[in-house]
C-alpha positions in Angstrom: 25.0 -75.5 -17.1 22.7 -72.9 -15.8 23.7 -69.8 -13.9 21.3 -68.1 -11.5 21.4 -64.4 -11.8 19.8 -62.5 -9.0 18.8 -58.9 -9.7 20.0 -56.5 -7.1 17.5 -54.0 -5.9 18.8 -50.5 -5.6 20.0 -49.6 -2.2 17.6 -47.4 -0.3 18.7 -43.8 0.0 19.9 -42.9 3.4 17.2 -41.2 5.5 19.1 -37.9 5.5 19.5 -37.8 1.8 15.8 -38.3 1.0 14.9 -35.4 3.3 17.7 -33.3 1.7 16.4 -34.0 -1.8 12.9 -32.9 -0.8 14.3 -29.7 0.7 16.4 -29.1 -2.5 13.3 -29.7 -4.6 11.2 -27.2 -2.6 14.0 -24.7 -2.7 14.2 -25.0 -6.5 10.4 -24.5 -6.7 10.7 -21.3 -4.6 13.6 -19.9 -6.7 11.7 -20.7 -9.9 8.6 -19.1 -8.6 10.5 -16.0 -7.5 12.3 -15.8 -10.9 8.9 -15.8 -12.7 7.3 -13.3 -10.3 10.3 -11.2 -9.4 8.4 -7.9 -9.7 5.7 -9.2 -7.4 7.8 -10.8 -4.7 11.0 -8.6 -4.9 9.8 -5.7 -2.7 8.0 -8.1 -0.3 11.3 -9.9 0.3 13.1 -6.5 0.6 10.6 -5.4 3.2 11.2 -8.6 5.2 15.0 -8.0 5.0 14.7 -4.4 6.1 12.5 -5.4 9.1 15.0 -8.1 10.0 17.9 -5.7 9.7 16.5 -3.0 11.9 15.1 -5.6 14.4 18.6 -6.8 15.0 20.1 -3.3 14.8 17.7 -1.9 17.4 17.9 -4.9 19.7 14.3 -5.8 19.0 12.9 -2.3 19.6 11.5 -2.1 16.1 9.1 -5.0 16.7 7.9 -3.9 20.2 4.1 -3.9 20.2 4.0 -0.2 20.9 6.4 0.7 18.1 4.5 -1.5 15.6 1.3 0.3 16.6 3.0 3.7 16.2 4.3 2.6 12.8 0.8 2.1 11.6 -0.4 5.4 12.9 2.5 7.4 11.6 2.3 6.1 8.1 -1.5 5.8 7.7 -2.0 9.0 5.6 0.9 8.1 3.3 -0.5 4.6 2.7 -3.9 6.1 1.9 -2.3 8.5 -0.7 -0.2 5.6 -2.1 -3.3 3.6 -2.9 -4.7 6.4 -5.0 -1.4 7.3 -6.5 -0.8 3.7 -7.6 -4.0 3.9 -9.7 -3.0 7.2 -11.2 0.4 5.8 -12.2 -1.1 2.6 -13.5 -3.3 4.7 -15.8 -0.1 6.4 -17.1 -0.3 9.7 -15.2 1.1 11.5 -12.2 -0.4 13.7 -9.5 1.8 16.3 -7.9 -1.1 18.1 -6.1 -2.0 15.5 -3.4 0.3 17.0 -0.7 -1.2 20.5 -1.1 -4.7 19.1 -1.4 -4.1 17.2 1.9 -3.2 20.5 3.6 -6.1 22.3 2.0 -8.7 19.7 3.2 -7.2 19.9 6.7 -7.6 23.7 6.7 -11.2 23.4 5.5 -11.9 20.8 8.2 -10.5 23.3 10.8 -12.6 26.1 9.5 -15.8 23.9 9.5 -15.3 22.4 12.9 -13.2 24.8 14.9 -14.3 28.2 13.7 -18.0 27.3 12.8 -18.7 24.5 15.2 -20.0 22.2 12.5 -20.6 18.6 13.7 -17.6 16.6 12.8 -19.4 13.8 10.8 -21.0 16.5 8.6 -17.7 18.3 8.2 -16.0 15.0 7.2 -18.6 14.4 4.5 -18.2 17.9 3.1 -14.4 17.6 3.1 -14.6 14.3 1.2 -16.9 15.9 -1.3 -14.6 18.9 -1.7 -11.7 16.6 -2.3 -13.6 14.6 -4.9 -14.6 17.9 -6.6 -10.9 19.1 -6.7 -9.9 15.8 -8.2 -12.7 15.9 -10.7 -11.7 19.4 -11.8 -8.1 18.3 -12.4 -9.3 15.1 -14.1 -11.5 17.2 -16.4 -8.6 19.3 -17.6 -6.5 16.2 -18.1 -9.0 13.9 -19.7 -11.1 16.2 -21.7 -8.9 19.3 -22.0 -5.9 17.2 -23.2 -3.5 19.0 -20.8 -0.7 16.7 -19.4 -1.3 15.6 -15.9 2.1 16.9 -14.8 1.1 20.5 -15.7 -2.4 20.3 -14.3 -1.4 18.8 -11.0 1.6 21.1 -10.7 -0.8 24.0 -11.0 -3.1 22.3 -8.5 -0.2 22.0 -6.1 0.4 25.8 -6.2 -3.3 26.6 -6.0 -4.2 24.4 -3.1 -1.1 25.5 -1.1 -2.1 29.1 -1.6 -5.7 28.4 -0.6 -4.5 26.7 2.5 -2.6 29.8 3.5 -5.7 31.9 2.8 -8.1 29.7 4.8 -5.8 29.5 7.8 -4.5 33.1 7.5 -1.0 31.8 8.0 -1.8 30.3 11.5 -2.2 26.9 13.0 -5.8 26.1 13.8 -7.2 23.6 16.3 -8.1 21.5 18.3 -10.4 19.1 16.6 -13.4 17.3 18.2 -12.6 14.2 20.2 -14.6 12.0 17.9 -12.4 12.9 14.9 -9.2 12.5 16.9 -10.2 8.9 17.8 -10.4 8.1 14.1 -6.8 8.9 13.6 -5.4 8.0 17.0 -7.9 5.7 18.6 -8.1 1.9 18.9 -10.8 -0.7 18.8 -12.7 -1.1 22.1 -12.1 -3.9 24.5 -14.7 -6.7 24.4 -15.1 -10.1 26.0 -13.2 -11.7 28.9 -9.7 -10.8 30.1 -7.2 -12.9 28.1 -4.2 -10.5 28.3 -4.8 -9.8 24.6 -7.1 -7.6 22.7 -9.9 -10.0 21.9 -11.5 -8.0 19.0 -8.1 -7.6 17.3 -7.5 -11.4 17.6 -10.9 -12.1 16.1 -10.3 -9.7 13.2 -6.8 -11.1 12.6 -8.0 -14.7 12.4 -10.9 -13.6 10.1 -8.3 -11.8 7.8 -6.2 -15.0 7.6 -9.3 -17.0 6.6 -10.3 -14.4 4.1 -6.9 -14.2 2.5 -6.6 -18.0 2.2 -10.1 -18.2 0.7 -9.3 -15.4 -1.8 -6.0 -17.0 -2.9 -7.6 -20.4 -3.3 -10.5 -19.0 -5.3 -8.1 -17.0 -7.6 -6.0 -20.1 -8.2 -9.1 -22.1 -9.2 -10.3 -19.4 -11.5 -6.9 -19.3 -13.2 -6.9 -23.0 -13.6 -10.4 -22.9 -15.2 -9.1 -20.5 -17.9 -6.0 -22.7 -18.4 -3.7 -20.0 -17.1 -0.3 -20.8 -15.6 -0.4 -21.2 -11.8 2.5 -21.7 -9.3 3.2 -25.3 -8.3 1.1 -26.6 -5.4 4.1 -26.7 -2.9 5.0 -23.1 -3.7 1.4 -22.1 -3.4 1.1 -23.7 0.0 4.3 -22.1 1.1 2.9 -18.7 0.0 -0.2 -19.3 2.1 1.8 -20.3 5.1 4.0 -17.1 4.7 1.0 -14.8 4.4 -0.7 -16.5 7.4 2.4 -16.2 9.5 2.8 -12.5 8.7 -0.8 -11.6 9.4 -0.7 -13.7 12.6 2.5 -12.0 13.8 1.1 -8.5 13.2 -2.2 -9.5 15.0 -0.4 -10.8 18.1 1.8 -7.7 18.3 -1.2 -5.3 18.1 -3.3 -7.5 20.4 -0.6 -7.4 23.0 -0.7 -3.6 23.2 -3.9 -1.6 22.8 -5.4 -3.5 19.9 -5.8 -2.6 16.2 -5.9 1.2 15.5 -9.1 2.4 13.9 -7.2 3.8 11.0 -5.8 0.3 10.3 -9.4 -0.8 9.7 -9.8 2.0 7.2 -6.7 0.9 5.4 -7.9 -2.7 5.4 -11.2 -1.7 3.8 -9.4 0.4 1.2 -6.9 -2.4 0.4 -9.6 -5.1 0.0 -12.0 -2.8 -1.9 -9.5 -1.3 -4.4 -7.8 -4.6 -4.7 -11.0 -6.2 -5.7 -11.8 -3.4 -8.2 -8.4 -3.6 -9.9 -8.5 -7.4 -10.1 -12.1 -8.1 -11.0 -14.1 -5.0 -11.9 -14.3 -3.7 -15.5 -13.1 -0.2 -14.5 -10.0 -1.8 -13.0 -9.2 -3.6 -16.2 -9.7 -0.4 -18.2 -7.3 1.4 -15.9 -4.6 -1.2 -16.7 -5.5 -1.1 -20.4 -5.2 2.7 -20.9 -1.9 2.7 -19.0 -0.5 -0.3 -20.8 -1.4 0.5 -24.4 -3.7 3.5 -24.9 -4.2 3.2 -28.7 -5.1 -0.5 -28.3 -7.5 0.3 -25.4 -9.3 2.9 -27.6 -9.7 0.5 -30.4 -11.1 -2.0 -27.9 -13.8 0.4 -27.0 -12.4 1.6 -23.6 -13.7 5.1 -22.8 -10.2 6.4 -21.8 -11.3 9.9 -21.0 -14.0 8.8 -18.6 -11.6 6.3 -16.9 -8.9 9.0 -16.5 -11.5 11.5 -15.1 -12.7 8.9 -12.5 -9.1 8.0 -11.5 -8.3 11.6 -10.6 -11.7 12.1 -8.9 -10.8 9.1 -6.8 -7.4 10.5 -6.1 -8.9 13.7 -4.8 -11.2 11.9 -2.5 -8.4 9.8 -1.0 -6.3 12.9 -0.6 -9.1 14.4 1.4 -9.3 11.3 3.6 -5.6 11.5 4.1 -5.9 15.2 5.0 -8.5 14.5 7.6 -6.5 11.7 9.1 -3.3 13.8 9.2 -5.1 16.8 10.7 -6.9 14.7 13.3 -3.7 12.9 14.3 -1.8 16.1 15.1 -5.0 17.8 16.3 -4.5 20.9 14.3 -4.4 22.2 10.7 -1.2 23.9 9.7 -0.2 25.9 6.5 2.9 23.7 6.3 1.0 20.4 6.4 1.4 17.9 3.6 4.9 19.0 2.5 6.4 16.3 0.2 3.5 14.0 0.8 3.2 13.7 -3.0 6.8 12.6 -3.3 6.3 10.0 -0.5 3.2 8.6 -2.3 5.0 8.5 -5.7 8.0 6.8 -4.1 5.8 4.2 -2.4 4.1 3.4 -5.6 7.3 2.9 -7.6 9.0 1.0 -4.8 5.9 -1.2 -4.7 6.2 -2.2 -8.3 4.6 0.5 -10.4 6.2 1.3 -13.8 6.9 4.7 -15.3 5.3 3.6 -18.6 2.0 2.7 -16.8 -0.1 -0.4 -17.0 1.7 -2.2 -14.1 1.2 -2.3 -10.4 -1.1 -3.5 -7.6 -2.8 -1.9 -4.6 -1.0 -4.3 -2.3 2.3 -3.2 -3.9 1.5 0.4 -3.0 1.0 -0.7 0.7 4.3 -2.7 0.6 6.2 0.3 -0.9 4.7 2.6 1.8 5.7 0.2 4.5 9.2 0.0 3.1 9.6 3.7 3.5 7.8 3.7 6.9 10.1 1.0 8.3 13.1 2.8 7.0 12.0 6.1 8.6 11.2 4.4 11.9 14.2 2.2 12.0 16.6 5.0 11.2 15.1 7.2 13.9 15.5 4.4 16.4 19.2 4.0 15.7 19.8 7.7 15.6 20.5 8.4 11.9 20.0 12.1 11.1 17.4 13.4 8.7 20.0 14.4 6.2 21.3 10.8 5.8 17.7 9.5 5.9 16.9 11.5 2.7 20.0 10.1 1.0 19.1 6.5 1.9 15.5 6.8 0.9 16.6 8.3 -2.4 19.0 5.4 -3.0 16.2 2.9 -2.2 13.9 4.6 -4.8 16.6 4.6 -7.4 17.3 0.9 -6.8 13.6 0.0 -7.1 13.2 1.8 -10.4 16.5 0.5 -11.7 15.3 -3.0 -10.8 12.1 -2.4 -12.7 14.1 -1.3 -15.8 16.4 -4.3 -15.5 13.5 -6.7 -15.1 11.8 -5.3 -18.2 15.0 -5.7 -20.3 15.4 -9.2 -19.0 11.9 -10.2 -19.9 12.1 -8.5 -23.3 15.3 -10.3 -24.2 
């Protein structure tokens, strides 16, 4: 007697459950990617949360096009300083003189342009050269003299502050030429037909999205060629979508007001240029090497003294650029300009992922750290929090960022 046995095929999953499983899988990928890249994504997520918090708290005022534009203008000089400071910290040093050097360059610019009627483009070149020279002198004492950077730049902070008082004779000096003012306060010109948006800003925004996607795809392919670990495809695509959405949102907000500020283009050039140098150029790898393990870098043939010298020369030139932007924005040079700028730049670097031991950090991280402080300042002003409590909150944010870095190191080490 034979018995027919019919194999039962598994019942199809309900439509809702298959979608839920896919969503759970994607969520697991995201969490795993964040766990492995906590240092890289932690502050970016924190910036998003801070923006969301103040957007709700201010009833949307934080994200008004005019306020976003002002946010860029108000923090431009700190972001410029943060880029240079990040390189200094990655190399294992610190620079306490940048605030005073910023004020000193502003005073020199006023003397050149206001007192002596020097054409502003010539004065700008001279000021950048003086800033580079100041950084080079400090770099020489640090790299070739063997004096700790803390001591050299502390002396520089006092010297440049005193020279600022001498140059300005204790008075505020201005106004600056209109051409220089436009660099710090101006916007890109209107071009093309009337679309209710700033056309040139839209064009630049779309070009930036295309460039970022191209750069990310190229870096991923390069990592795969060297058999390096890369994020899963779904997580990589999610990252591209998030970056594109963020850039597009910023573009639309700026384009619906007066367009992109000119200083934002300067920041973009610095971000792309220094980002490329730190990722791909030999000098960038050497900066990471001397900050991460100086004895090993020396044994590998890295000219640590030359690299340190160039890092401080670069910091001096960026401090000069920040000084010009700051003076032009407020249309005057003041003996009290630049106070605590060095602390803001250092805080932005550490919040953006730099490590006290050196060898860690990115240029983008410096920008993110600066934006965290900028959004905090702007948001707290909008909701009416006093400057006393603002200092307390920013100090707590810095402590939390460095504490997170220490915790992350211990976790990886264990």
